[in-house]
VOGU-3710 file (C-alpha; in Angstrom, 3 decimals, decimal comma):
1> mnrpqtplrg> 0,000/0,000/0,000  1,383/3,390/-0,921  1,377/5,930/1,799  1,061/9,545/0,877  4,304/11,466/1,256  4,236/14,137/3,873  6,540/17,119/3,644  9,187/17,408/6,339  8,130/19,592/9,172  10,244/22,662/9,888
11> strrrvllta> 12,035/21,238/12,935  12,766/17,927/11,178  14,106/19,756/8,115  16,390/21,906/10,312  17,637/18,786/12,110  18,431/17,067/8,792  20,227/20,163/7,467  22,180/20,607/10,707  23,219/16,938/10,665  24,320/17,244/7,024
21> altglavlta> 26,261/20,449/7,763  28,023/18,929/10,787  28,866/15,780/8,833  30,284/17,906/5,993  32,336/19,953/8,460  33,718/16,770/10,052  34,684/15,385/6,623  36,389/18,663/5,636  38,270/18,809/8,945  39,485/15,217/8,546
31> aafwfqpwkl> 40,549/15,883/4,936  42,446/19,030/5,961  44,254/17,125/8,717  45,120/14,266/6,357  46,266/16,295/3,325  47,610/19,396/5,150  47,233/21,570/2,025  48,648/24,676/3,733  52,095/23,062/3,640  52,169/23,636/-0,132
41> wldttvreaa> 52,689/27,329/0,633  54,954/27,002/3,684  58,682/26,409/3,316  61,025/25,418/6,108  64,677/26,204/5,444  67,374/24,488/7,516  71,004/25,582/7,365  72,955/23,033/9,386  76,721/23,170/9,086  78,525/20,026/8,094
51> paaaaergga> 79,581/18,001/11,152  82,360/19,907/12,921  85,003/17,344/12,039  84,005/17,562/8,351  84,814/21,265/8,273  88,401/20,605/9,276  90,749/19,609/6,498  90,920/15,843/6,405  88,429/15,636/9,248  85,836/13,609/7,387
61> rtlatgelis> 85,907/11,257/4,458  83,192/11,170/1,789  82,030/7,558/1,369  79,263/8,079/-1,215  77,476/10,833/-3,120  74,338/11,228/-5,191  72,175/13,810/-6,955  68,480/13,982/-6,098  66,010/13,542/-8,952  62,350/14,505/-8,903
71> hehrttgtvr> 59,546/12,035/-8,351  56,098/13,109/-7,089  57,386/16,661/-6,458  60,204/18,676/-8,029  63,272/17,845/-5,921  66,916/18,871/-6,313  70,046/18,735/-4,181  73,039/16,596/-3,314  73,406/13,687/-0,896  76,741/12,879/0,739
81> ilelpdgsrt> 77,629/10,191/3,237  80,454/11,317/5,478  82,589/9,217/7,802  83,930/11,176/10,753  87,256/10,463/12,475  85,451/8,695/15,331  83,962/6,195/12,827  80,429/7,591/12,971  78,717/8,317/9,687  76,312/11,068/8,650
91> lrlegldtsn> 74,021/11,433/5,679  74,145/15,072/4,553  71,619/16,771/2,290  73,058/19,863/0,611  71,108/22,432/-1,364  67,870/20,502/-0,872  64,887/22,062/-2,608  61,582/20,171/-2,583  57,948/20,732/-1,693  56,782/20,611/1,864
101> gpdlrvlitd> 54,301/17,920/2,781  52,816/15,851/5,557  54,994/13,288/7,328  58,140/13,608/5,173  60,984/11,242/6,064  64,545/10,598/4,942  64,929/6,941/3,966  68,084/5,080/3,073  67,101/2,022/1,018  68,169/-0,823/-1,208
111> apvkegragw> 65,751/0,213/-3,992  67,064/1,263/-7,389  66,378/4,893/-8,319  64,116/5,042/-11,360  63,041/8,108/-13,323  59,368/9,071/-13,524  56,374/7,339/-11,975  58,164/3,972/-11,975  60,284/5,247/-9,081  57,570/6,858/-6,972
121> yvfddgahrs> 56,501/3,935/-4,802  59,455/1,529/-4,505  61,493/2,833/-1,591  59,604/1,122/1,215  59,244/-2,207/-0,616  62,582/-3,763/0,299  65,180/-3,019/2,944  64,947/0,551/4,183  65,777/2,542/7,288  64,154/5,796/8,277
131> lgslkgnkgd> 66,685/8,382/9,379  63,890/10,471/10,843  61,595/13,280/9,828  62,816/15,691/7,165  63,969/18,761/9,106  63,046/21,193/6,350  62,139/21,133/2,690  64,998/23,493/1,783  68,633/23,862/2,765  71,423/21,765/4,263
141> qnyplpagld> 70,848/19,094/6,919  72,573/16,192/8,656  71,166/12,786/9,624  73,256/10,356/11,686  73,464/6,862/10,204  72,947/3,864/12,481  76,171/2,154/13,529  76,847/-0,931/11,442  74,585/0,119/8,549  75,854/-1,761/5,471
151> lgrytsvsiw> 76,377/0,827/2,723  76,885/-2,020/0,268  73,240/-2,970/0,845  71,661/0,484/1,191  72,323/2,183/-2,136  69,786/4,994/-2,397  68,129/7,807/-0,464  64,543/8,992/-0,745  62,654/12,018/0,537  59,630/9,918/1,413
161> cdrfdvsfga> 56,063/10,989/2,217  55,020/8,366/4,749  51,422/9,618/4,775  50,882/8,774/1,089  53,692/6,211/0,555  55,324/8,151/-2,268  58,807/9,463/-2,990  59,136/13,231/-3,504  62,657/12,667/-4,854  65,545/10,233/-4,620
171> aaltra> 69,272/9,794/-5,227  71,297/6,754/-6,167  74,443/6,604/-4,042  77,774/6,187/-5,825  80,676/4,999/-3,708  83,493/7,555/-3,562
//
C-alpha cells in the first residue's frame, strides 16, 4: 500500500540540514588534517653546518654521493655520506629544494632509483631505514646513520612521504 508522502516539518528539516552540515564539516576537517594543504605554501629552510670534524681539512671522508632527482614533487640537491674520524657516519643533504608535505621522512634504502612514476613507490618495498623526519624542505641538513649500517646494501636515499607512501625525490648513491 502506498502511503502519501508528507513534507518534512520545519524542525525535522532543520535537524536534517544541521546533521548534514556537521557531517560535511567533520569530513572537511578530517581531509584538511590528512592532506595538510597549507604546507604547499609554507617552506622550512634548515642551514645546518657540516659536522664539525668535516669542516676541518681531512676531518671527514666522503664515502658516497648522489644527486636527487624529482619524483612526485620537483626535488633537487646533493646527498653525501660522510665518515667522521670517530667512525660515525652522517648522511648530509646539501642544497635541498623540494615541496613541503605531511609526514616527510629521509629513507636510506636498497631500492634502485628510477626516473618518472616507476620510481615513486618503490622505496619502502625492500630493505629501508628511516633516518627520521625531514627537518626542512629546503637547505642543508645532517642525519646520523645507524652504527653498522651496510652501505653495500643500502644504495639509495629517498625524501619519502610516509602519509601517502610516495617518494618526492631520490638519489642513487655512488661509492666515492
